[in-house]
N, C-alpha and C positions, 0 to 999 in steps of 0.2 A: 396419101391420107384420105380419110373419109370426108365427104362433103356434106355439110349440114343442109337440109332442105326444109323449107324453101329459102330461109334467110339465116344469116349468122346470128347466133345468140351469144350472150355473155357466158363466159365459163362459169358454171355453177360452183358454189362453194363445196368444200370437202364434205362428204357425208357425215351426218351427225353420229355421235357415239351411240352405239346400239345398247350398251349396258354400262352402268357405272361400275367400274372396276378399279379398286384402289391398289395400284402396284406399289410395293414398298420402295421408298426413295431414300435418299440421303447419302452422305459420303462422310469420310473422316473416321478417325478412330484407329488408324494404323493399318498395316497390311494383314492379310490372311494367307496362310500357307497350306497348299494341298499336297499331300504325300511328300512333304519335305523337298518338293521340287518346284512347284509353280507358286510364285509370289504374286498375289493379287492385290493391287494397290487401291484401297478404298477411296483415296484422295484423287485418283486419276480416272474420272468418268469419261466415257466415250458416247455421248448422246446419239451420234449418227448411227451407232450400231445397236441401240436399244431396240427391244421388241415391245409390244404393248404390255406384256406381263413379266419382262425380265430386263434388268438394267445391266449395261455393259461397262466393263472396267479393263484397264490395261493389265497385262500379265508379263512377268519376267520368268523365263525358264532357266533354272540353275544348271540343267543338264545340257541344254543346247543354247549357248549364249548367242544372242542376236536374232533368235527366231521370233517371228512376228505372230503373236497370239493375242487373243482377248478372251475375257470371261463374261458369261451371262449368269447373274445371280437370280435364281428362281424364286418365285413367290412362295414363302413358307406355307405349307398346308395345301398347296395346289399340286395334285398328282402330276408326276412326270411320266414320260413314256419309256420307262426303264426296260420294257420288254423288247425294244428295238435298238437300244443304245449300243450294246456290244456288237451287234451286226454292223452298225454304222461305223463304229471305230475300226472294225476289221476290214472295212471296205474303203476303197479309194475310187470314188465314182466321179468322173468328170461331170461338171454341171451341178455338183452338190458341195456346199461348204464343208470342209473337213472337220469332223469332231475328233479332237486329239485325246481328251481325257475327261473324267467327271468324278464327282464325289461330294462329300459333305465337309463343310468348314464352319468354324465359328465366325460369323460375319459381324465385325465391329459396329457398322452403322445401325444394325438392327439389334445388336446385343443378343443374338440367338443363333442357333445352328441353321444353316440354309444349304440347299443343294446348288452346286456350281457346275457349269459346262465350260470346258476350255476348247475354243475353236481356233483354227488357222485364220488369221486376220485377212479379210479381203482388201487388198491394197488399193483397189480402185474405188472403194466405198460403196454406198448404197446407190442403186440405180435411180430410184426416185423416192422421195420421202412421203408422198401422198398417194391417193388412189387414182388421181388423174395424172397427166403427163408431167406436171411440175417442172417444166423446162427440159425434160428428157425428150430427145428427138432421135428417131430411128426410122428409116424409110421402109415403105412397104416391101421393097426389094431385099432389104437386109433381115427383116423379121423372120422369114422362113429358116434361115441358117442360124442367126445369132440368138433367136429366142426359141422358136418352135423346135428346131432340130436339136439344139444343145439341151434344152430343158426337157424336151420329150424323151431324149435318150436317158437322162437321169431318172425320169419317172419309170421308164422301162426297166432300168437296172434295179431300181428299188422294188418293182413288182416281182422281178425274178426272185428276190429275197423275201417275198411275201410281206413287203413293207409299203404302207402308204405314207405320203408326206403330209398332206392335209393342212398345209400352211402356205399354199402358192398364191401369191398376190403381189402387186407391183412393189409395195414397200417392204417386201421380204426377199428381194432380189439384189444381188451384189455383183460387182466386178472383182474377180479374184486377182487380176493383174493391174498394175499401175496404168497401162495403156488403155484400159477399159474396153477390152475386146472379148473377154471370156466371162460370160454371165453365169452365175451359180444361184441355186436355191439356198435360202438361209435356213435358220434353226427350225426344227420341227419336233423337239423333244421336251421343251421346258414347260409345256402345258398339255392338258388333254387334247386329243386330236380335234382340230377345227376350232379350238377355243378362241383364238385371236382373229378368226376369219370374219370380216363383215359378211352379212347374209348373202349379198349379191355375188360373192366369189365362191359360194358353195352350191352344190346341186340342190334341187328343190326340197326333198325330204329333210336334208340336213339343215337347210336354210330355215325351215319351219320349226326346227328344234331349238332349244336353248343352247347357247354356246358350249356349256359343259357337257351336253348330252348328244353331240353330233356323231360320236363314235369314229372308229378308224376307217369305216367305209371300205371302198375298193378302188382299184386303179382308175376306173372311169370317173370317180369323183375328182381325182387329181387332174385328169385330162379336162374335165369341165372347168376347173379352176384355171388351168393353163389357157383355155379358150377365152375366158373372161379377161384374163390378164392381157392377152394379145389384143383383144377388142379395145380395151382401155387405152393401150398404146396407139392403136390406129385412130381412135376418136380424139385422143389427146384431152379427154375429160371423162368425168363420170356422168353419163347421160341421164341418170335418175337420182341424182343427189338431192334434188328438192323433194323427193317422195319420202314419206314415213316408211319405216322398215316393214311394218305390217302391210302397208299398201303395196310395196314392192313385191312381197311374197305372194299376196293374193292376186295381183295382176299377172305375175309370172304363171301361177297356177291356172289362171283363167284363159290367157291367150298364148302363153309360151314365153320362155325367157328371151329367145332370139327376137321375137316380135316386140316385146316390151323395150329392149335395149336399142333396137334399130329402126323403130318406126319413123324416126325423123332423119335418118342417115342413109347414105349410099356408100357401100363398101367398094373398094377395088375388086374387080371381078376375080383376080387371082386368089383373094382371101375369102371369098364367099363360101366356097365349097368346104374348106377346112373348118371354118367357124360354124357352119351349119352342122357339120359332123360332130364337132366337139361340144356344141351347146344344146343338143337335143335333151329335153327334160325326161325322156324315156330311156332308161339304161340300156334296154335291148336295141334301141335305135342309135345310141351314141357310139362314136368311134372308140375303139380300143387301141392299144399300142401297135397292133398289126396294121390297121387301117391308116393310122397316122404315119407309120414308117413308109407304107406304100405311097402315100401322098408326098412325103418328103423326097422320095426317090423319083418323083415326077410322073407317077402313074396314078390312074384313077382307081380308088378302092371300090371293091364290089359293093353294090347297094345292099344295105341291111334291111331286113323285113320291117315294114312299118304297119302300125295298127291305127285304126281310126279311133280317135278319142271321143268318148261319149259326152255329148252335150245336150242340154235341154232345148226344146223348141222355144221356150220362153224363159226369161230369167226369173230367179227367185230374189225378191227384194228383201234385203236384210241390212238394216241401218242405212249407211250411205252407199252400199254396194248393190249392184244388180248382176247376179252371177248365173252362169249356165253350166259351169264345170263343177261336178260334185266335189273334187278335191279342194277347189278354191273356196267353195261354200263351207266345207268342213272346217277349214282353217278359220274362216271368218266367224263361224259359230262359237268357236272356243275362246274368242276374244271378248265376248259379252255373254256370259253364261246365262244370266237371268233372262235376257231377251231371247236367247236361243232356246231355252227351255219352254218359253211361251209358245214359240213357233212349233215346237215338237209336240207339246201336250194339246195344243189347240187343233192339231190335225193338218195345219197349213203345209208343213214340210212333206207329210205323207202324200197329200193331194198333188203337190208339185212333182214329187218323185214318180207318181203313178201317171199323171196326165201329161206333164211336159217333158219329164226325163224319160218316161216310158220304161222304167225298170220296176216291174211289179214286185220282184223279190225284195228289192231294197225298200219299196213302199211298205210291204208287209212287215218287214223287220222293224221299220220306224214306228209303224202302228202298234206293234206288239210292245215295244219299249214304252211308248206313250201310255198304253192301257195299263201296264204293270205299275208304272209310276203313279198313275191316277188312283188305282185301287189301293196300293200299299203306300199311302201318303206319308206315313210316319217312319217307314223303314229307310235305313241308310242308303240302300241301293236304289231308292227312288228319289233321292235328292238331286237337285238340278245339276250339280257338277258331274255326278256319276252318269246321269242320263245323257248329258251333252257329250261326255267322253265316249260313251257307247256308240252314240250316233255318228260321231266323227270317225270312229274306227271302221264302221261298216261302210261309210261313204268314201273313205280314203284309206283302204287297207294297206297301201304301200307307203303312206305317210308316217310321220312320227306318232308316238303315243303322247297325247296331250291331256293333262289332268291338272286343273286348278293352277295353271301357269307353269306347272312342272312338265316340261316337254323333252322327249328324248327319242332317238332311234333305238331299235332293240339292242344294238351293240354299243350304245352310248349310255346305258343305264348306270353303269359304275361311275363314269365321269359326272353325270348329272347328280348323283348321290353326293359325291365328294364336294362339288361346288355348292350344293344346297347346304351341306353341313358347314362349310367354310364361311358362307355368308350369313347363315341363320343360327349356327351352333346347335342345330337339331336336324333330324331327318323326318319331319312330320309328313311331308307329301310322299316321299319315297316309301315310307312305312305304310301309308294308306294304299299306294299303288299295289303293294304286295298283299296286304291284308284283304283288300277288296278284289283281288285276282284280276286286276285290269290287264295284266300281262297275258292271262289266260284268254281274255276276250280278244286281244290282238291275235293270238295264235289261231283262235277259231275263225277269225275274219280272213285268214290267208287262204288263197286257192292254190298254193304251191306245196309240194311234198319234198322240198329241197332238204339236204342234210343240215343246212343252216337253221331252218325252221325247227327241225327235231332237236338240234343242239340248244337253241334258245329255249325251247319248251322244257327240256330237261333241266337246264340251268335255273329257269324261273321257278320250277317246282321245288328244287332244292333250296332256293332262297326263301320261298314261302315257308318251307318246313323249319328252317333256321329262325326266321322272323317270328313265327308263331310261338316258339318256346321262349319264355320270358326270363329264365334263370341266367346267371352269369355264364358267359361264353356263348350266348345265343342272342336272339333279338336283332334289332336293326343295326346295332353296332357291329356285330359279327358280319352281317351282310355287307356293311360298308367296306370292311377290310378284305372280304372274300372277292369283292368286285374291284378293289383298288389295291393291288399288291404293293404298289410303290407309295401308298399313302402312309405318312408318318402317324404313329399312334397319337390319338387326340386326347388322351387322358390329361387332365389339368396338372397332375403330379409330374409328368415327364414330357409334356408337349414341347417345352423349350429345348429339349435334347434331340428333337427330330429323330425319333427312333423308327427306322424303316426295316430293321432286321430283328428276328426273334432273339438272336444272340445278344442284342444290345439291351434287352428289357431288364435283365437283372442288374447290370451296371447302372442303368438309368434310375431304377428304383433305389439302388444303393445310394446314389447321389441325392435322390429326392428325400431320403430319410433325414438329411441335414436341414431341409427347408420345409417339409410337409408337416401337417398336423398328424403326428403319429398315433393319435387316438383313433384315427380312421384306419381303414385297411388298405394295404398296398395294391391289392387287386380290385379295381373298380370295373364297371361294365366295358369301358374301352380297352383296358389292359386285358381283360379276359377274352373279349372278342378278337383282339389282335393276336393273342397267343393261339387261340383256337384256329385262326385263319392261316397262321404261319408255321406253327410247330408241327413237324412231321413225325408225330408220335400219337399213339392211341391215348388220349387224355379223357375219354368219356367217363371213366370211373371217377376221376378227379373233379370233373365238372359236375357230376351227380352229387359228389360229396359237398362241393361248394354250394349246391342248391338245398342242402339239408336244412330243415327248419330249426334244428338244434344248433345253438351257437357253438358249442364245443366241436361238434362234427364238421360244421362249416369251416371253422378255423383250422382244424386238422386237414381238411380237404385242400384249403388254400396253401398251407405249409407243404403238403405232399406234392402239389403241382410245382411250386417254386423249387422244391428239393429235386424233383425229377428233372427240371430244366437245367439246374446247376450240374447235376450228374451227367446227363446225356450230352450237354453242350460243353462239358469240361470247362466250366466257368471259373474265373478267379474268385478268391474269397470275397464275400460281401458283408463287411462288418456292420455297416449302417443298416442294411436290410435285415440281417440277422438280429440286430438289436431291436429293430422295429417289430419284427414278428415275435421275438421273445417277450416283448412288453404286452403283447395281445393275448398270450396263451393262458391267462388265468382260467377261463372257463374250461379249456382243455385239460389243464392240470387238475382242476376240481372234479373232472369226470372220473378220477380214480377214487376208490372207496377207502383205501388205507391212508391214514394221515402220515404215517412214516414214509410211505412211497411218495406222497405229494411233496413232503419236505425235501426228500432226496432229489426229486426233479427240480424243484425250485433252486436248490443249491448248485445243480449242475448247469443250469441255463446260462449264467454269466460266463462260465468257462468256455462253453461252446460258442457263445456270441463272440468272444474274443478270437475264436478260430475262423469265424466267418463262413462256417460250413452249414448250409441248410439241410443237407442229407443227415448229418450227425444230429442236428437239432430235431429233425423229424423222428429219427430213430429213438431219441431220448423220450419224446413226448408220446410216441405211439409204437413203442417196442412191443412186438407180438408176444414175446415170452413174459415181459413184465405185465402186459395186459392179461395174459392167461393166468399168471400167478395171482394177480389182483382179483380177477373174477373167481378163481377157484377158492381163494381164501374167503371171499365174500359169500360164495355159495355154501362153503362149509359152516360159516358163522350162521347163515340163514338156516341150515339144516339143524344145527345144534339148538338154535332158538325154537325151531319148529318142534323138535323132540321135547324140549322143555314144556312148550305149550301143550303138547299132547298128554304128557304126564300130569300136568296141572289139571287138564280137562278130565282125565281118568280119576284123579283124586276127588274132584268136584262131584263127578257122577256117583262115587261111592260114599258121598257124605251122609246120605240117609242111613247107610248101614252102620255109621259110627255116631249117629246123632244122639243116641242115648248115653253116650259115654263122654263125660267132660274131659276125661283124660285123652280120649281119642280125638275130641275136637281140638284140644290143645296141640296134639301131634299133627293134626291136619293143617291147622293154621301155620304151624311151623314149617311143614313141608311145602305148602303153597308159597310161602315167603321165600324159602330157600331156593326153590326151583326158579322162580321169577327173577330173583336176584342173580342167580348163576347165569341165566340166559342173557340178562342185561349186560353183565360183566363181560361175557364171551364176545358179544357184539361190539361193545366199546373197545375191548382190547384189540380187535381186528381193525376197526375203522380208525381209531385215534392213536393206536400204537402203544 
């Protein structure tokens, strides 16, 4: 084990919670059944198997009696990693806790639908309950085989499947056997990647981001987490537990993670090489699975190229920090925007970059940003938060995007959006990130032409296009679902049904008809955005109709979209939803000119509502032949009226020729009256039947 130098210190307390996150709790209310097979007992909690965001319960398997399983009930509204679940279920990877099944259930303690994961129960329990050793003891001679080899092999197998774990930490390790000899990685799918990770267990860019915005990353992020986990086992404590999270991250960026964690410790010589390789803050210098396997086999990995980190000759003083590394300063600046903006606009940061950091290009960019902000004082792009974000991006282009406390890696934007909505019930900051093209600024700051950069650029541009269009089916709501395919629809009308598939929309709206205010419309911004993001059909014409300023056209567009979905998805009858839509169709009915036609439609609606067929309802309200006949009849009536008007005009123009004849005048008056009355009657007969 490592020796503390120079003297033994008390074991520091467990690190403070980095974010307040309310995980749904509670028990009771009876069992829940998944697929008529797995009986999940809400009265039988298993606290030792809880994760920070999911509670554990016992499971009975009707198909395999005696099988040892447990369930994790996911936090409703928090996206799961459904893109990797099927691959995990199909795999049997040593060193990884086996995912048996998953799905949605009605969870009695919450009285709502929730996602559940069924796992093979680790019979030896959790390795340790905290981030320090917590009574767990393993010798430095056993760590290479029991921890590094076994878990490293699992990470490699996941990487072959293009999967990252992103939840490797001491309290997410278990013994699969009762003898406690076979260690396995725990759950990694119940939250967005990295969500439950304390910052110290994540690589530097991810540690700088908000938990929801860390993204899936790459295999080297998992290897970094493995290295930190091994280090904590060796030290038998968290060496920086007393430090605030921001201080941890800034110090890591300033002097390096390895140095921050080990400045007061001496490691066994055998472990120094592997930890230096795994804990490099530079991805290009960090070991991959190949180097790790070489070390496990007792060989020395080939040295990876190293680059000299740029540091200033003199530190920049910002609040309590004195920093020489640009990425450390970039992060510190975003933690106090007002003071950071003063340093930028005053020219102090530019002078430091030019004189002490000696990067003239960076200094010129900072100067330009400051000058623009000073000249265009009242413009949005000159506000302090935007200025600080721009400067942080050019100072630390490999770091996360940081804007007004909304922080994410490029591949973590979706998760950050989902968590922002879950916590705030809005997407204010993510909408501003798109509208102010902050993602474009990040793209411009990159010095790489990698395929990932181009992919991110294309994705961000498409999201901006969607966000800038304000009609139903677009906007930030659509972006939310485009970036989070597993996120349940957040419409207040159907949120309790946990709708994650477009096929479930109609049945959920059908149920909602019994409890919602049916004077409102079934398709709101969230329902429209969800459909547009998930429905694999060309619905642009329907969305255009939904955006119509005319109430009748908008209602017909809404009905046409719902009818298309029921037809294409071969949905069951939806009696409640049909009744809901039928009750809203007054303006659409009144769009017909002929009163007889309107009465016929009104009489047919109750019959079709009882059939629950939206396509039939749509055909009734917007039948092409009926529309054509109605329009033709109206046009004919208009033509007859116009003819009558023309004849009246002609008679009027000839009035002078008949002015001397009283008898002629009498005839004229009679003719004018007759023609006007005839035109009036013709029009009334068509319109009112």
